[in-house]
Structures are given as C-alpha cells and as structure tokens.
N, C-alpha and C positions, 0 to 999 in steps of 0.2 A: 456907465458900463461899456466896455470895449466890445467891438463886433468880433464874433467868433471867426477864426480862420476857416475858409471854405476850401475843402479838398474834394475834387471830383476825380473819380477813377472810371475811365471808359474801358469796359471789357471785364467780363466775369469769368475768364478762363482760369487756368491754374494760378498764374501769377497775379492777375488782377483781383481775384476773389480772396486769395491768401492775404494780399496787401490790405484790401478794404476791411477784411475781418480783423486783422491785427490793429489797424488804425481805429476801428470802431471800439474794440475792447480796451484800448489804451487811452485814446483821446476822446472818442464819442461818449464813452461811459462816464468820463470825468467832466463832461461838458467843456472841454478845452478846444474843440473844433467840431465842425459839421462835416460829415463824410457822406457823399452821394456816389452811388455806384450805378453805372448805366450799361445796359447790354440789350442786344436785340432778342435774346432768348430769355424765357422765364425760368428755365431750368439749367442747372449746371451738371455736367458729367466730365470727369477727368478724361482729357483727350486721348491718352494712350489706351483707353478702354473702347474707343469707338469701333475698332475692327471687330471686337467681340460682340458688340451690339449689332453690327452689320451681319455677322455670321449667325447670330441668334444663340450664341453659347452663354450669354448672360441676359437676364431680364433687366432692362434699364430701370424699371420701377424700383428695383432693389438698390440702385446706386445713384439715381438722379436726386438732385437737391433743389428744392424750391427756393429760388432766390428771394422771393418776398418774405417767406418764413425765416430764412437765414438772416436777412437784414434786420428783422424785428428782434431777433435774439442777440444781435451783436452791435446794437446801438448805431445803426447807419440807415440810410434811405436807399431804396432801390427803385429805379425808374426804367421802364422798358422803352427801347428805341435804338435805332441804328445810327451810328455817327455819320453826320452829313458834312459838317464843316466846323471850323473854329474862327473866332475873331480875337486875335492875340492882343490887339490894342485895347479892346473893351473887356478882354478876359472872359469870353463867353463861348460855351460849347453849344452847337446846334444839333438836334436830333431830327432825322427825317420823319415824315408821317408814318405811322404804323397801320398796316392793313391786316384784316383777318384772312382766313383761308379762302374766302370767296372774293378777295381783292376789294373788299369794302373798307374804306378808311375808318378806323375806330379811334385813333389818337392823332391829333394834329401835330404839325411841326412845333417843336418847343426849344427853349434855350435854358441853359443853366450857367450861372456865374461862378467863377472860381478865383481863388488866390493861388492855389497849387493844383496843377492838372497832371494826371498820370494816364498815359495812353498805353493800354494793354489789350489791344484788339486782336492779337494772335495773327495767324496766317491763313492763307487759302492755297489750294493746289495751283501750281504753275503749269499751264498747258503749253508754254513756250511758243504760242502762236501756231501750233501744228493744226492743219486743217482737220475739222471734224471732231476734235477732242471735246470741245465745249458742248457740242450738240449730241454726241453719242456715248459719252463716258459718264460713269458714276464717280462722284467725288465724296470723300468721307471727311469733310471739313467741319461738320456740325452734328449735333445730336439728331436733328430732324432728318438730315440726309442719311445717316446710318440707319434710322428706323425705317425710312422709305425703302432703302435697299433691302433690308431684311424681309419686309413684307413682299416685295417684288420677287425676291429669291424664293421664298416659300411658295408663292403662287405658281411659279414656274415648275418647281419640284412637285407640287401637288398635281398639276396638270399632266406632267410626264408619268406620274404613277397611276393614271387612270386608263392606260392604253387598252387593257382587256375589256373595259366597259364601253368602249366607243365602237360605233359601226365601222368607221374608217380607221385604218392604221395611222399612227402618228410617228414622227421622228422624235424619239425620246432623248436623243443626245443633247446634252446641255454643255456648250462650250463656254468656258469662263476664261477671260484674259485679264491678268493683273499687270499693269505697266508700272515698273518701278520696284526694284528688289532691295529697298531699304528695310528697316524694321517693320513698317506698316505693311508693305506688300508681302513680305515673308510670313509674318504672323497671320495675316488674313488668309493666305493660301493654306496654311496648316489648319486654321479654324474651319474653313470651308470644307476641307477634306473630312474633318471630324464630324461636322454637323450632317453631311450627306450620308455618312455611315450610321449615325444615330437615328435618322429618320425611319430606317427600316424596322426599328423596334417599336415605332408608333403607328404601324399600319400601312406604311408606304413600301410594302414588300415587293411591289411590282417594279420598283425602281432598283436597278442593280448598279451601284455607284461605279464599280470597276468598268462597266460597259457603257454606262449612260452619262457619266460626268467626266469631262476633260478640263483640267486646270492648267493653263499656261502662265508662267511667270516670266516676264520680259525685263531685261536689264540692259541699258545702253552701254554700260561699262564692262570691263573684262571679268568682273566677278560680282556676286551678290554681297550685301552687307559690307560696303566699303569702309564703314566706321569701325569694324571689328578686324582683328588680325586675320591674315589670309588663311591660317590653319583652321580657324573657326568658320570662316566663310566656306571653305571646302567641306568641313564637317556638316554644316547646316544644309548645304546644297545636296550632299549625298543623302541626308535624312529626308529631304523633300522628295527627291527622286525615288527613294524607297517607298514613299507614300503614294507614288503615282503622279506627282506634280512634275510637269515638264518645265525645266529651268533653261531659259534661253538667254545667254549673255552675248555681249557685243551685238545687240539687236536693237537698233534705233528705229523708232516709229516715225514714219513720214506722213501717214494719213490714217484717219479712222473713219470708217463708214458704218452704216447701219448693220451691215452683215459681218464686219470684221475689221482686222488691222493690217495695214500695209507696212512692211518694214524696208529698211535701207538695202537689204539683200534681195529685193524683188520677191520676197516671200509674202503670201497673203495668208493670214491666220483667221479662219472663221471664228466668230465669237458672238454669242447671243448676249452675254453679260460682259461689259468692259469696265474695268475699274482703273482710275488714274491715280497713281500714288508716286509720281515721279518728280518730286521737288515742290518747293513752296515759294510763295512771294507774299508781300504785304497786301492787304485788301486795297481795292481801288480807291477808297476814300482817302488813303494816305498819299496818293500821287500828287495832289495839289492841296495841301492842308495849310493854307495861309503862309506859304513860303518856307515851311519847315523843310530842312534838307533831308533828302532821301537818297538811297543807292539805286542801282539799276533795277532791282526787284521790289521797289516801293517800300523798303524798310526804312524807318526813321533813323538817321544817324545820331548817335549819342556819344558823349565822352565817357571817360572812365568813372565819372560821377553819375552816369546814367541820365544826365540832363541833355536835352536836345542841343544841337550845336548853335542855334540862333536864339533860343529863348530859355532863360534860366528859371522860369516858372513852370516849365513843362518837362516831365520825365517820360521816358518810354522804356517798357520792360517786356520781356518775353519774346515770342517769335517775330513781333512787329518791329523789334529794335535791332539795329546793326551796331553792336558794341565791340570796340577793338579788344583783341586778346593779345597782350604783349606788345612788342614794338616791331613786329616783323610782318605787318600787313595781314594778320590773321584775325578772325572774328569769332566771338562766342557762338557756339553752335546752337541752333534752335531746338533745345531739348527741355523736357519738363524740369530736370534738376537745375538748369540755368534759370528758368522762370522762378523757381522756388528761392534760389539764392538771391536773385535780383529783388524779389518782393521783400525779403528780409532787410536787404541793404537800404532800399528806398524808404521803408517804414521807419528805420532808425534815422535816416537823413531828414525826413519830414518832421519827426518828433523833435529833433535837435533844432531845426529851423524855427518851429513854433515857439520853442523855449529860448530862442535868441542865441543859440550856440552854433558854431560852424560845423559843417559835415565832418565826420570822422573818417579820414582817409579816402581811398578810392576803392571801387568795386574790383574784386579779384575773383575770377571764375575758378572753382575747384572741380576738376573732373574726377568723379568717383567711379567712372567706368561705364560700360554699356552691357545691357542684357537683352537677349532675344528669346522669347518663349514660343515654342511650337505647340502650344496648348497642352493637351494631355500626353504628348509624345516626348518632349524634352525641352530643356532650357539651357542655354549656354551664354557665356559672356566673359568679360574681364573686369575685375575690380581694381581700383587704384588706391593704394595705401601710401601714406606719407613715409612709412618706414620700410614696408615690404615692397613698394613699387607695384608694378602690374602683376596681378594674380589671376590665372585662368580658373573659372569655376564652371561646373556643369551639374546636371542631375538635380536632386532634391535641394541641395544647398543653394544652387542658382535659382531654383523656383522660389524658395523662401525669401531670398534677397529681392527677387522681382516683385513678389507680393508685398514686401515691406515698403517698397517705394510708394505704392498706393496708400498704404497705412500712414506713412509720413504725411502725405497730402491731407488725409482725413484728420490727422492729429492737429495739423496747422489750422484746420477749419473748426474742429469740434472739441479738441482737447482729448486727453487719454481716456477718460471715463466714458464719454459718449461714443468715442470710436470703438472701444471694447464692447459696448452695448450693441452698436450697429453691427459689428462683426459677428456677435453671437446671434443676433436676429437673422442676419443673412444666412448663417450656417443652418439654423433651424428651418428657414424657408426652403433652402435648397435640399434639405432632407426629405421634404414632402412634395416639392414641385418637380415637374419634368426637368431633365438635364439640359434641354434646349427649349427655346421659345417656339411655341407652336401656334401663335396667333399674331 
C-alpha cells in the first residue's frame, strides 16, 4: 500500500481554511491524502468582520467557527500552534511552543512532515518603524485583539457614564484616533459612531456622544479610500463628517505617545484610544523562512502558479503572498476575494498533482470590485462586470452585495444548506439579543 500524500496548510484564515476544507472534502474523505491544518488560534472569524467585533456591533459568538469541530466534519486534522520555521530539505514544518493566558507552556515545540506545504498565515499591521506605534496603538489583526479592544472600549465608556455618581468630577471626553483611512479605518470609524449612540438606550444616558466622544480619522495620502474612485472617496468623507467624524488627510504620523499622536505638520492630537490600520506586512516568521524569497514587507514571493520562487513543493496564498498581477510590476491586492480565488486555484493544482496531472494554466486574479459599508448609515462601492465594466452601486443594493461576500465565504466552508441554517439562526438570535455587545 502506497503512502498517502501529506498536505500541510499553515494558517486558518479566509484562504487557508477554504483551501483545507475543499481538500478535506475532496481528498481526505476519499482517503487519497492526509490534510493537516495548523493555526495559532482555535477559532476562525472572517477577517473583514474584525472591525465590527471591535466596535461591538456583532457578537463574535454568532460568527466564530471552532476549528477543531470544523476539521472533524471535513476529514482533516487541526493542530494549534504558531509557525516557527521550516526545514525544506527534510520537508518539515516546526511550530513554536504554545502557552496559555498565564504564560504557562501547555504544548511543546512540534514538527509536521509534508509532501506539499501551503503557507497562508495572513498579514499583520505594518507600523513602518514609527516610534511609539507598537507600544501605544491597538491593532486589529486577530480575533483576540478585536475582542480585547471591544472590552476596553466598553470599560472606558462605562466609566465616563458614571460622572454623576462620583464625588470628584471626571473628564468624560473620550478621544479616539484611527490611523489609516482604508476600508478598515473608515468602517471602524462609522461603527464606533453607531455604537456610542446606541449605548444611551441601554442605561448610559449620562454619556452624551456629541459632547463626550471625538473620533479622528487620519490618512497620510491626499484622500481616504484610495482603492475606490475619487468621487466615492469624496462621498464617504462627506458622510463621515456629517456623523461628526473628523477626517484628516495629508496627515502623516511621526510619533505616537501614551497621550496622543504627533503629526508631520507639528500638530498633536490627544487620543485615549489609538487604532493603527495603516498598512500591512507579512508576519515576522516569514522574514527568514529557510531562504524562501520575500519582498520588503516580508511577503513570500510566488509565481503565477502560486508556488514559491525557490521551492516547488511550497505554495503561498492570501495576504502573506506577493503574487504578480500582469506583466507591469503590479501585485495582486491583499483582499478577501483574492484569497478566495487563490484557494480555489491551489486546491485544483494540488488535486491534479496527486493524480499525476500537470497544473491547469496560471492563476489569474479577477477583480469583482470594492465595497465599503458605513454600518447602518450607508454602503458604497464599485462592481466589475466582464460585459458592463465598472458599475457604481450604493444604498441597499450595495449593502446586499456586501453581505453576500460573507455568505460566499460561509458557503465555501459549510455548503448552501448549512449556511442558510446559520443565517436563519443568527437572524433569530439578533431579534431577541441586544443590538450591540454589552459584555
């Protein structure tokens, strides 16, 4: 009996989890390969939802997926751990020791052998080496970071709502600074505006958002949302300002301190809460991964077959991969739709490899457009059609398309029937639960 082909997928984000699920359903179920998925987290949440978790406008319990349970249903193995290194000669992946919340080691360093390796570890926020960012800013790179931010935000708002009960007066003003006005920064600003208004309906009536909450959105470039057409950028900027969000463009951060943000124009912005959403890079573990080639922001360089440039047994997909787009020096953008498409391509390539057939063509990125939602206020964007070209959408149509992107991810993981059941269950829960997370 021949040995089964060993596939190891490192990372259970959007791309990695979709890939492992498909391989498990098609190869693991038929006992044609063993599929092992590795990740530092035990739960999965679609990354575009993290800003909503951070603001408290969704309850993560309704959307989080247990990776252990998912692996069992889809004929693959899941092991928890953070990527430490690889040995390409021995074809081994090493995971760093895992510790609990009290910094006690609970799982030792381990290794996993592979025949085909897929690296899908995503990205982390890029602080560009600016002094004080790492020490004083919140990052929304993971489920746990978003949850911690939400708890801290709620604590601060609860404290500022108790002014009448205290012997000494307090400064109720809460200054929030969000650095980076891409989709994450813009959407977070709108969600924070919404949640602070909602809290007054749940007993925090001493807090007057218009007086006590100040939200500044900082962008180093000349306009917000550079991925969208300028007319949409102007429209969203006007919408944010109508909500009371102060939008500052051409505003480059030079230093972050405990009390606020220093800008290149010698302006100091006081800020109690500082969120960094100003660009991404590959995780530190990719910087020296057994001589795999990377770019200047630690993303693994891959060809149009999504194989790394120096090892044809190793793929890289998602935000951690630098994949060429066309022949003009451009790169596939780090977006959820790219990870989804890359997962589909690599799944087919691995299946063909196991069955002794060559890969079918090269990966071609299809841009289906960009959408930005301002929560309950509005949604705008542009969709790309092969016949109609670029089409501008807004209002409820844009909102439905935006929601459908998440449903597509769920369908890739669960299938249509289970996704429909999950959607109905979430709808019923939201009809009886608070509109915002209060714990």
